[in-house]
C-alpha positions as CSV (number, residue, x, y, z in Angstrom):
1,M,90.4,79.0,-28.8
2,I,88.9,82.2,-27.4
3,F,90.6,85.6,-27.9
4,D,90.1,88.9,-26.2
5,L,90.2,90.5,-29.6
6,P,87.5,91.4,-32.2
7,A,87.1,88.8,-34.9
8,A,88.1,91.3,-37.6
9,D,91.5,91.9,-35.8
10,V,92.3,88.1,-35.6
11,T,91.2,87.7,-39.3
12,E,93.6,90.5,-40.2
13,L,96.5,88.8,-38.3
14,Y,95.9,85.4,-40.0
15,A,96.1,87.2,-43.4
16,S,99.4,88.8,-42.6
17,P,102.7,87.1,-43.6
18,D,104.4,89.3,-40.9
19,Y,102.3,87.6,-38.2
20,Y,103.4,84.1,-39.4
21,D,107.1,85.1,-39.4
22,Y,106.7,86.3,-35.8
23,R,104.7,83.3,-34.7
24,N,107.2,80.8,-36.2
25,R,110.0,82.5,-34.3
26,I,108.0,82.4,-31.1
27,V,107.3,78.7,-31.4
28,G,110.9,77.9,-32.0
29,A,110.9,77.1,-35.7
30,W,114.1,77.5,-37.6
31,N,115.5,77.3,-41.1
32,L,112.4,79.0,-42.5
33,S,111.9,79.2,-46.2
34,P,110.8,82.6,-47.6
35,M,107.0,83.0,-47.1
36,E,105.1,82.6,-50.4
37,S,102.1,84.9,-50.4
38,R,99.6,85.6,-53.1
39,T,95.9,86.6,-53.5
40,Q,93.7,84.3,-55.5
41,D,90.0,84.8,-56.1
42,G,89.7,87.0,-52.9
43,R,91.6,84.4,-50.8
44,I,95.0,84.9,-49.3
45,V,97.3,82.0,-49.9
46,L,100.4,81.6,-47.7
47,S,102.9,78.8,-47.7
48,Q,106.1,78.3,-45.8
49,S,108.5,75.4,-44.8
50,M,110.4,75.2,-41.6
51,N,112.1,72.9,-39.2
52,M,110.3,72.2,-35.9
53,K,110.6,70.1,-32.8
54,A,107.6,68.3,-31.5
55,A,105.6,70.3,-29.0
56,V,104.9,67.2,-26.9
57,P,107.2,64.5,-25.6
58,L,107.8,61.8,-28.2
59,P,107.6,58.1,-27.3
60,A,110.5,55.9,-28.5
61,F,108.9,54.7,-31.7
62,A,108.3,58.3,-32.8
63,Q,111.8,59.4,-31.9
64,R,113.2,56.6,-34.2
65,V,111.1,57.8,-37.1
66,I,111.1,61.6,-36.6
67,G,114.4,62.1,-34.8
68,N,114.9,65.5,-33.1
69,A,113.0,67.6,-35.6
70,V,111.0,67.5,-38.8
71,R,110.7,69.7,-41.8
72,V,107.1,70.9,-42.1
73,T,105.4,72.7,-44.9
74,Q,102.3,74.8,-43.9
75,H,99.9,76.0,-46.5
76,Y,97.1,78.4,-45.6
77,E,94.2,79.5,-47.7
78,W,92.3,82.3,-45.9
79,D,89.1,83.8,-47.1
80,P,88.8,87.0,-45.1
81,R,85.3,87.6,-46.5
82,I,84.0,84.7,-44.5
83,S,86.8,84.4,-41.9
84,T,87.5,80.9,-42.9
85,A,90.7,79.0,-43.8
86,V,91.9,75.7,-44.9
87,L,95.3,74.7,-43.4
88,R,97.4,71.9,-44.8
89,V,100.5,70.7,-42.9
90,A,102.9,68.2,-44.5
91,P,105.6,66.8,-42.3
92,S,108.5,65.7,-44.6
93,M,109.4,62.5,-42.7
94,L,105.9,61.1,-42.3
95,P,103.2,60.1,-44.8
96,V,100.7,61.8,-42.6
97,P,99.2,65.0,-44.0
98,L,97.2,67.1,-41.5
99,E,94.3,69.3,-42.7
100,A,92.1,71.7,-40.7
101,V,89.2,73.9,-41.5
102,M,89.3,77.0,-39.3
103,Q,86.7,79.6,-38.8
104,I,86.9,82.8,-36.8
105,L,83.6,83.4,-35.0
106,P,82.5,86.6,-33.2
107,G,82.2,86.1,-29.4
108,Q,79.3,87.1,-27.2
109,A,81.1,90.4,-26.5
110,A,82.2,92.5,-29.4
111,A,85.8,92.5,-28.2
112,R,86.1,88.7,-28.2
113,C,86.2,86.0,-30.8
114,C,86.6,82.2,-31.0
115,I,88.5,80.1,-33.5
116,S,86.8,76.9,-34.3
117,S,89.0,74.3,-36.0
118,R,88.2,70.8,-37.3
119,W,91.3,68.6,-37.9
120,C,91.7,65.6,-40.1
121,V,94.7,63.3,-39.4
122,E,95.0,59.9,-41.0
123,C,98.1,57.7,-40.6
124,R,98.2,54.5,-42.5
125,I,101.4,53.1,-41.0
126,P,100.8,49.5,-39.8
127,L,100.9,48.9,-36.1
128,V,101.6,52.5,-35.1
129,G,99.0,54.5,-37.2
130,H,96.5,55.2,-34.4
131,K,99.3,56.0,-31.9
132,T,100.8,58.4,-34.4
133,E,97.4,60.1,-35.1
134,R,96.9,60.6,-31.3
135,L,100.4,61.9,-30.9
136,L,99.9,64.4,-33.8
137,L,96.6,65.6,-32.4
138,D,98.3,66.1,-29.0
139,D,101.0,68.2,-30.8
140,V,98.3,70.2,-32.6
141,R,96.5,71.0,-29.2
142,S,99.8,72.1,-27.8
143,R,100.5,74.3,-30.8
144,L,97.1,75.9,-30.6
145,E,97.9,77.1,-27.1
146,Q,101.2,78.4,-28.5
147,E,99.2,80.2,-31.2
148,R,97.0,81.9,-28.6
149,E,100.1,83.1,-26.8
150,A,101.7,84.3,-30.1
151,I,98.7,86.3,-31.0
152,S,98.6,88.0,-27.6
153,R,102.3,88.8,-27.8
154,Y,102.1,90.0,-31.4
155,R,99.4,92.5,-30.5
156,E,101.5,93.8,-27.7
157,V,104.6,94.4,-29.9
158,T,102.9,95.8,-33.0
């Protein structure tokens, strides 16, 4: 994802519990648990659970397993010194944890930056595992676009 913001500004957003509260409302999450936030060894650790609908249309097999929505726990460990995070997402109804390593990189212009993310999704459900992995990665792609929009809107209102 490319942002028209300096890397330091985006790093600051990702370290802010206020940003996550705003973002989760923008993307339609509900029944949010209180944000757990602490600093550990220079890293900012944030964790929160919420209910979410899929960001992409679900095929019939997924609708039978997931239903209308799923409870998700997101756990971030940001190291602002190196603008890097590990994100773990645990959907309550699926034995499919998602993990990403994200890094904020300066862009070619000082007022731009890029977030590079590498996602790992492994679903060991017989017959539908690979379909589920593809579905989850499609959902992640859609949510990354929502993330870009949330950051732009958040900067406008703060």
